C-alpha positions in Angstrom: -7.8 -8.1 2.9 -11.0 -5.9 4.1 -10.4 -2.9 6.1 -12.4 -4.5 8.9 -9.8 -7.7 9.1 -6.8 -5.4 8.9 -8.2 -3.5 11.9 -8.6 -6.8 13.7 -5.1 -7.6 13.0 -3.8 -4.6 14.5 -6.3 -4.1 17.4 -4.0 -5.9 20.2 -0.7 -4.0 18.8 0.8 -0.9 20.8 -0.8 2.1 19.5 2.2 3.9 19.3 4.1 1.0 16.9 5.2 2.0 13.8 3.3 0.3 10.6 5.6 -0.6 7.8 4.7 -2.2 4.4 7.1 -5.4 3.8 7.4 -6.3 0.0 8.6 -9.9 -0.6 10.6 -9.7 -4.0 10.6 -13.1 -6.0 13.4 -15.1 -6.1 15.3 -14.3 -9.4 17.4 -17.2 -9.6 16.4 -20.8 -8.8 19.7 -21.5 -7.5 19.7 -19.0 -4.8 17.7 -19.5 -1.5 17.8 -15.8 -0.4 14.7 -13.9 0.0 14.7 -10.1 -0.3 12.2 -8.0 1.7 12.0 -4.3 0.9 10.7 -2.1 4.0 8.9 0.8 3.7 6.5 2.9 6.3 3.1 3.7 5.2 3.0 7.2 4.3 -0.7 7.2 3.8 -3.8 5.5 2.2 -5.3 6.2 -1.0 -9.2 5.2 -1.9 -8.7 3.9 -5.6 -11.1 2.5 -8.3 -10.3 1.4 -11.3 -11.7 3.9 -13.8 -12.6 1.3 -16.7 -14.3 -0.7 -14.0 -17.9 -0.1 -13.5 -19.8 -0.7 -10.2 -20.5 0.5 -6.9 -19.0 1.9 -3.6 -17.6 -1.7 -2.7 -15.6 -2.0 -5.5 -13.3 0.5 -4.0 -9.8 -0.6 -2.5 -7.8 1.0 -0.1 -3.8 1.4 -1.3 -1.4 2.1 1.8 1.3 4.3 0.1 4.9 3.9 1.2 8.1 4.0 -0.4 10.9 6.1 -0.9 10.2 9.7 0.2 10.7 11.5 -3.1 8.7 8.7 -4.9 5.9 8.9 -2.4 5.6 12.9 -2.7 5.6 12.8 -6.8 2.9 9.8 -6.8 0.9 11.9 -4.6 1.1 15.0 -6.3 0.5 12.8 -9.5 -3.0 11.6 -8.2 -3.8 14.9 -6.9 -3.6 16.5 -10.4 -5.2 13.6 -11.9 -8.1 14.0 -9.6 -8.3 17.9 -10.7 -8.9 17.0 -14.3 
């Protein structure tokens, strides 16, 4: 999805509506019809480029970051320290 597509999808939504990321988990057991959805608020965003790929600015992807508060904080701290190197 492109940023412009995300903006287009959200433009008609109430500006004060909460944004969540819903992660649909795969069905583990073929006999089970239940679908599991983990919901997380979006805590931030992170422009990302794979270090082992050469390319230009268009190769940047935007990660919407969410999860358990402690995990998000640890992840963002790790990324920040990695960028400092």
